[in-house]
C-alpha positions as CSV (number, residue, x, y, z in Angstrom):
1,M,0.0,0.0,0.0
2,S,1.4,3.4,-0.9
3,P,2.0,5.9,1.9
4,R,-0.5,8.3,0.3
5,L,-3.3,5.8,0.1
6,C,-2.5,4.5,3.6
7,L,-2.7,8.1,5.0
8,S,-6.0,8.7,3.2
9,L,-7.5,5.6,4.6
10,L,-6.3,6.4,8.0
11,V,-7.9,9.9,8.0
12,A,-11.1,8.7,6.5
13,A,-11.7,5.6,8.6
14,M,-9.4,6.0,11.6
15,V,-7.7,2.7,10.9
16,V,-4.2,2.6,12.1
17,G,-2.9,-0.9,11.3
18,G,0.1,-0.6,9.0
19,C,0.1,3.2,8.8
20,E,2.1,5.8,10.5
21,P,0.3,7.8,13.1
22,I,-1.2,11.2,12.1
23,S,1.1,14.0,12.8
24,L,0.0,17.6,13.4
25,R,2.7,18.8,11.1
26,K,2.3,19.3,7.4
27,Q,3.0,15.6,6.6
28,E,-0.4,14.6,8.0
29,L,-2.4,15.5,5.0
30,P,-2.5,14.5,1.3
31,L,-1.7,18.0,0.2
32,E,-1.1,17.3,-3.5
33,L,-3.0,19.8,-5.8
34,E,-5.1,17.1,-7.4
35,D,-6.5,16.0,-4.1
36,V,-8.4,19.2,-3.3
37,D,-11.8,18.0,-4.5
38,E,-11.2,14.3,-3.8
39,R,-11.0,14.9,-0.1
40,M,-14.6,16.2,-0.1
41,T,-17.5,13.8,0.4
42,P,-20.6,13.9,-1.8
43,W,-23.5,16.0,-0.7
44,G,-25.8,14.2,1.7
45,A,-29.5,13.7,1.1
46,C,-31.7,16.7,1.4
47,E,-33.5,16.4,4.8
48,G,-35.8,19.1,6.0
49,G,-34.5,21.5,3.3
50,W,-30.8,21.1,4.2
51,Q,-27.9,18.9,3.1
52,T,-24.3,18.4,4.4
53,R,-20.9,17.3,3.2
54,T,-17.4,17.1,4.6
55,V,-15.1,19.5,2.7
56,L,-11.8,18.8,4.6
57,P,-11.0,15.7,6.6
58,L,-9.7,15.1,10.1
59,G,-6.3,16.6,10.7
60,T,-6.9,19.7,8.5
61,K,-6.1,23.3,9.4
62,A,-8.4,25.7,7.7
63,N,-10.3,29.0,8.1
64,P,-14.1,28.7,7.7
65,D,-14.6,32.2,6.5
66,F,-15.5,31.9,2.9
67,G,-16.8,33.6,-0.2
68,L,-19.4,32.4,-2.8
69,D,-19.1,32.9,-6.5
70,A,-22.1,33.9,-8.7
71,D,-23.2,30.3,-8.9
72,G,-23.1,29.6,-5.2
73,Y,-19.9,27.7,-5.0
74,A,-17.7,28.2,-1.9
75,Y,-14.0,29.3,-1.7
76,F,-12.1,29.2,1.6
77,L,-8.5,28.9,2.9
78,E,-6.5,25.9,4.0
79,Y,-3.1,26.5,5.7
80,G,-0.2,24.6,7.2
81,D,3.4,25.2,8.2
82,D,4.4,26.4,4.7
83,L,1.1,26.1,2.9
84,L,-1.7,28.5,2.0
85,R,-4.2,27.7,-0.7
86,V,-7.8,28.3,-1.7
87,V,-10.1,25.3,-1.6
88,T,-13.3,25.4,-3.7
89,T,-16.4,23.3,-3.9
90,R,-16.7,24.2,-7.6
91,P,-16.3,21.0,-9.6
92,G,-13.2,20.9,-11.8
93,R,-11.7,24.1,-10.6
94,R,-8.1,24.0,-9.1
95,L,-6.1,26.9,-7.8
96,E,-2.4,26.9,-7.4
97,N,-1.0,27.3,-3.9
98,V,-0.9,30.9,-2.8
99,P,2.8,32.1,-2.8
100,W,2.8,32.7,1.0
101,M,6.0,32.7,3.0
102,G,5.4,32.1,6.7
103,M,3.2,30.2,9.2
104,Y,-0.4,30.5,10.3
105,P,-1.5,33.9,8.9
106,W,-4.1,36.3,10.2
107,I,-6.9,35.7,7.6
108,G,-9.0,38.6,6.6
109,G,-11.3,36.6,4.3
110,V,-11.9,35.4,0.7
111,R,-14.1,37.1,-2.0
112,V,-14.9,36.1,-5.6
113,D,-15.6,38.8,-8.2
114,A,-18.1,38.8,-11.0
115,Q,-15.5,37.2,-13.4
116,G,-14.9,34.3,-11.0
117,E,-11.4,35.6,-9.9
118,V,-10.5,35.0,-6.2
119,H,-9.3,37.7,-3.9
120,L,-7.9,37.3,-0.3
121,A,-6.2,39.3,2.3
122,V,-3.7,37.8,4.9
123,S,-1.1,39.1,7.4
124,P,1.7,37.4,9.2
125,Q,1.2,37.1,12.9
126,F,3.8,39.6,14.1
127,Q,4.1,40.3,17.8
128,D,2.8,43.4,19.6
129,G,5.0,46.4,19.2
130,S,5.9,45.9,15.6
131,A,5.3,49.0,13.4
132,S,5.9,47.2,10.1
133,V,3.2,44.5,9.9
134,P,2.2,44.0,6.3
135,T,-1.1,43.0,4.7
136,Y,-0.8,40.9,1.5
137,F,-3.6,41.1,-1.0
138,F,-3.6,38.2,-3.4
139,R,-5.8,37.8,-6.5
140,S,-6.0,35.0,-9.0
141,S,-5.5,36.0,-12.7
142,Q,-5.4,33.5,-15.6
143,G,-4.3,30.6,-13.3
144,A,-1.6,32.6,-11.5
145,W,-1.5,34.7,-8.3
146,L,-0.8,38.4,-8.3
147,S,-0.1,40.2,-5.0
148,E,0.2,43.6,-3.4
149,R,1.9,44.3,0.0
150,I,0.8,47.2,2.2
151,V,2.2,47.9,5.6
152,S,-0.9,48.7,7.6
153,G,-1.2,46.1,10.4
154,W,-3.1,42.8,11.1
155,V,-5.9,42.4,8.6
156,H,-9.1,41.5,10.5
157,D,-11.8,41.7,7.9
158,F,-12.1,41.7,4.1
159,D,-15.0,42.5,1.8
160,M,-15.8,43.5,-1.8
161,D,-18.4,45.9,-3.0
162,A,-20.8,45.7,-6.0
163,Q,-18.2,47.5,-8.2
164,G,-15.5,44.9,-7.5
165,E,-13.4,47.2,-5.2
166,L,-11.8,45.7,-2.2
167,H,-12.1,46.8,1.4
168,A,-10.0,45.6,4.4
169,L,-10.0,46.5,8.1
170,T,-6.5,46.5,9.7
171,V,-5.1,47.2,13.1
172,M,-1.5,48.1,13.8
173,P,-0.2,46.3,16.9
174,V,1.6,49.3,18.3
175,G,0.8,52.4,20.3
176,N,-3.0,52.8,20.7
177,Y,-3.7,50.1,18.2
178,P,-4.9,52.4,15.3
179,M,-7.6,50.9,13.0
180,R,-7.4,51.7,9.3
181,H,-9.5,51.1,6.2
182,I,-7.8,49.9,2.9
183,H,-9.9,50.2,-0.2
184,G,-9.9,50.5,-4.0
185,P,-9.5,48.4,-7.1
186,P,-7.1,45.4,-6.6
187,E,-4.3,47.1,-8.5
188,A,-4.6,50.5,-6.9
189,L,-5.4,50.1,-3.2
190,V,-5.4,53.2,-0.9
191,T,-4.7,53.2,2.8
192,D,-6.7,55.8,4.8
193,E,-5.4,57.4,8.0
194,P,-6.7,55.7,11.2
195,F,-10.3,56.5,11.9
196,V,-10.3,55.2,15.5
197,V,-7.8,53.9,18.1
198,L,-8.8,50.8,20.0
199,Q,-6.5,51.0,23.1
200,N,-5.9,47.2,23.0
201,R,-5.3,44.3,20.7
202,E,-8.6,42.4,21.2
203,R,-10.1,41.3,17.9
204,M,-13.6,42.4,18.8
205,H,-14.4,44.4,15.6
206,H,-16.0,43.6,12.3
207,M,-16.6,45.3,8.9
208,R,-18.9,45.0,6.0
209,V,-19.6,47.2,2.9
210,D,-22.7,48.1,1.1
211,D,-23.4,48.1,-2.7
212,K,-22.3,51.8,-2.9
213,G,-18.9,50.9,-1.5
214,H,-19.4,52.5,2.0
215,A,-17.7,50.7,4.9
216,H,-19.6,49.9,8.1
217,V,-17.6,48.9,11.2
218,V,-18.7,47.8,14.6
219,Y,-16.1,47.5,17.4
220,Q,-15.9,47.0,21.1
221,F,-14.2,49.9,22.9
222,T,-12.7,49.3,26.3
223,G,-12.5,52.5,28.3
224,V,-11.3,53.4,31.8
225,P,-12.3,51.8,34.1
226,R,-12.6,48.6,32.0
227,T,-16.1,49.0,30.8
228,S,-16.8,47.9,27.2
229,S,-19.2,49.7,24.9
230,I,-20.4,48.9,21.4
231,Q,-19.4,51.5,18.9
232,Y,-20.3,52.0,15.2
233,A,-18.2,53.8,12.5
234,T,-19.0,54.5,8.8
235,N,-17.6,56.6,6.0
236,A,-21.0,56.7,4.2
237,S,-21.1,60.5,4.5
238,G,-17.7,60.9,2.8
239,T,-15.8,61.2,6.2
240,W,-15.6,58.8,9.1
241,V,-18.1,59.3,11.8
242,T,-18.6,57.2,15.0
243,E,-21.5,56.7,17.4
244,Q,-22.3,54.5,20.3
245,I,-24.9,51.8,20.0
246,A,-24.8,50.4,23.5
247,S,-23.0,51.5,26.7
248,E,-22.2,47.9,27.6
249,G,-21.4,44.8,25.5
250,N,-18.9,42.6,23.8
251,F,-18.2,40.4,20.8
252,P,-20.1,42.5,18.2
253,L,-20.8,41.5,14.6
254,I,-22.2,43.6,11.8
255,A,-24.1,42.8,8.6
256,V,-25.4,45.4,6.0
257,T,-28.2,45.3,3.5
258,P,-27.2,46.1,-0.1
259,S,-28.8,49.5,0.3
260,G,-26.7,50.3,3.4
261,T,-28.7,49.5,6.5
262,P,-26.4,48.2,9.2
263,H,-27.5,45.4,11.6
264,V,-25.4,44.7,14.7
265,V,-25.5,41.9,17.3
266,W,-23.6,41.8,20.5
267,N,-23.6,40.1,23.9
268,T,-24.4,41.8,27.2
269,G,-24.6,39.8,30.4
270,G,-25.1,36.5,28.6
271,D,-27.9,37.8,26.4
272,V,-27.7,38.5,22.6
273,W,-29.0,41.9,21.4
274,L,-29.8,43.2,18.0
275,G,-29.5,46.8,16.8
276,V,-30.8,48.1,13.5
277,R,-29.9,51.7,12.4
278,R,-32.8,53.9,11.5
279,A,-32.5,56.0,8.3
280,E,-33.0,59.2,10.3
281,G,-30.3,58.2,12.8
282,G,-30.3,56.3,16.0
283,W,-30.8,52.6,16.6
284,D,-33.7,50.2,17.3
285,V,-32.4,47.8,19.9
286,S,-34.1,44.6,21.0
287,Q,-33.2,41.2,22.6
288,T,-33.0,38.3,20.3
289,G,-33.9,35.6,22.8
290,L,-30.6,33.9,22.4
291,S,-28.4,33.4,25.4
292,G,-25.0,32.0,26.3
293,A,-22.2,32.4,23.7
294,S,-22.3,35.2,21.2
295,P,-23.3,34.4,17.6
296,A,-20.4,33.0,15.5
297,S,-21.4,34.7,12.3
298,M,-24.1,37.0,10.9
299,T,-25.5,38.1,7.6
300,V,-28.7,39.9,6.4
301,S,-30.7,39.4,3.2
302,D,-31.9,41.9,0.7
303,S,-35.3,42.0,2.4
304,G,-33.8,42.5,5.8
305,E,-34.0,39.0,7.2
306,V,-31.3,38.6,9.8
307,H,-29.4,35.3,9.8
308,L,-27.2,34.1,12.7
309,L,-25.0,31.1,13.4
310,H,-25.1,30.2,17.1
311,E,-23.1,27.5,18.9
312,S,-25.1,26.2,21.8
313,G,-23.5,23.3,23.7
314,K,-23.2,20.4,21.2
315,N,-25.5,22.1,18.6
316,L,-24.8,24.5,15.8
317,D,-28.0,26.4,15.1
318,H,-29.1,28.7,12.3
319,W,-31.4,31.5,13.6
320,V,-33.4,33.8,11.2
321,R,-35.5,36.8,12.1
322,S,-38.3,37.4,9.6
323,E,-41.8,38.9,9.9
324,R,-42.7,35.8,12.0
325,G,-40.1,36.5,14.6
326,W,-37.0,34.4,15.4
327,E,-36.9,30.8,14.1
328,K,-34.3,28.1,14.7
329,T,-32.9,25.2,12.6
330,T,-30.2,22.9,14.1
331,L,-27.6,22.4,11.4
332,S,-25.2,20.1,13.2
333,V,-25.4,18.0,16.4
334,A,-21.9,17.1,17.6
335,G,-21.4,13.4,18.4
336,E,-19.9,11.8,21.5
337,D,-16.5,11.7,19.8
338,T,-16.3,15.5,19.6
339,F,-14.3,17.7,22.0
340,A,-15.9,19.5,25.0
341,V,-16.2,22.6,22.8
342,P,-17.0,20.9,19.5
343,F,-17.2,23.8,17.1
344,S,-13.9,25.6,16.6
345,A,-15.2,28.2,14.3
346,S,-18.1,28.7,11.8
347,H,-19.1,31.2,9.1
348,L,-22.4,32.0,7.3
349,E,-23.1,33.4,3.8
350,L,-26.1,33.9,1.6
351,D,-25.9,33.1,-2.1
352,A,-27.5,35.2,-4.9
353,R,-30.8,33.3,-4.5
354,G,-30.9,33.9,-0.7
355,R,-30.0,30.4,0.3
356,V,-28.0,29.9,3.5
357,H,-24.5,28.3,3.3
358,A,-22.4,27.5,6.5
359,I,-18.9,26.1,7.0
360,Y,-17.8,25.0,10.4
361,G,-14.9,23.2,12.1
362,L,-15.7,20.1,14.2
363,V,-13.1,19.4,17.0
364,M,-12.8,15.6,17.6
365,E,-10.8,13.6,20.2
366,V,-9.5,10.4,18.6
367,E,-7.1,7.7,19.8
368,L,-4.3,6.7,17.5
369,N,-1.7,4.1,18.5
370,G,-2.8,4.4,22.1
371,E,-2.5,8.2,22.1
372,K,-5.4,10.6,22.3
373,R,-5.3,13.4,19.7
374,V,-7.5,16.4,19.1
375,L,-8.1,17.0,15.4
376,K,-10.4,19.2,13.3
377,R,-12.7,18.3,10.4
378,F,-14.6,20.9,8.3
379,D,-18.2,20.3,7.3
380,Y,-20.5,22.4,5.1
381,T,-24.2,22.6,5.4
382,R,-26.5,24.5,2.9
383,Q,-30.1,24.9,2.1
384,C,-31.0,22.5,-0.7
385,P,-30.8,23.8,-4.3
């Protein structure tokens, strides 16, 4: 039996006889380019309007933040010690490894433009105090990767507007932790001056853009004494303005309708709240009825339906707020072989038809050659076509 086949069988069936044990280093995975699609399982049967598949097997390191192309196929990032590449569910499409030098990047996100070209933003994980942290913007072009390097700080969010211009939110890990907005066409990006200082390195901020190319940012601001408020910033008027949404809260997320109405969720005292900005100014704030952990991901449809992913114990739930109120669908129930905190990360997107797509990491504890190991597998659930 070849080493490659032996390893594939081990990962798929957890059979260890005659194979080397899984390592958490780069050798653990069949990383050849031709294996990208072969590692995915077929879509499962449509049950209750949903179907699921595994997109990366046990032992994989990946980021579940993803982008969809115009046909609803997903693109997300897999990484390793010296590996960064885009994995796609689109049949027959292969992308060369991203020419990344370094380990475990900060990942801003992945977006796909109207022509099907892929764009991503990543930063190396420099330590606090470095004033030269770059952000790398990669884009696929005729089978190759082009890149641009901008010294602006850790990239924390990445988006694309309806005109195909890119938008990134970065934080420099030095001084007062200034937050910047990078924007423009891929070949001519512009870095704005900082529009806010965060006072700390906590990654509790989030950005989305509307169809007009206006950026909308929500962030947690920790003052003195250490009270955390939820703040909103936007450049929709042509200059950056900020305002407070809630005097207390943490772990905020933002989603924006194409026309530019921001929706924000956050956690206060174990309860999840929703704020929707009124056209005339100010916020309509209400409780969602969710409690415990903050939502993992959020998006909003053209009609204003709010969609949340919420990890609750062993369940990953999809919540949607429509005219009928909040409704829940359980997307995944973690089994007994999963870790105590079974979902390492999850992300939610809507395709052009308004269907929900979610990618999430399942953390499993397995025994290999008498040794317990904790590995991740990445699954994908979507509303049926």
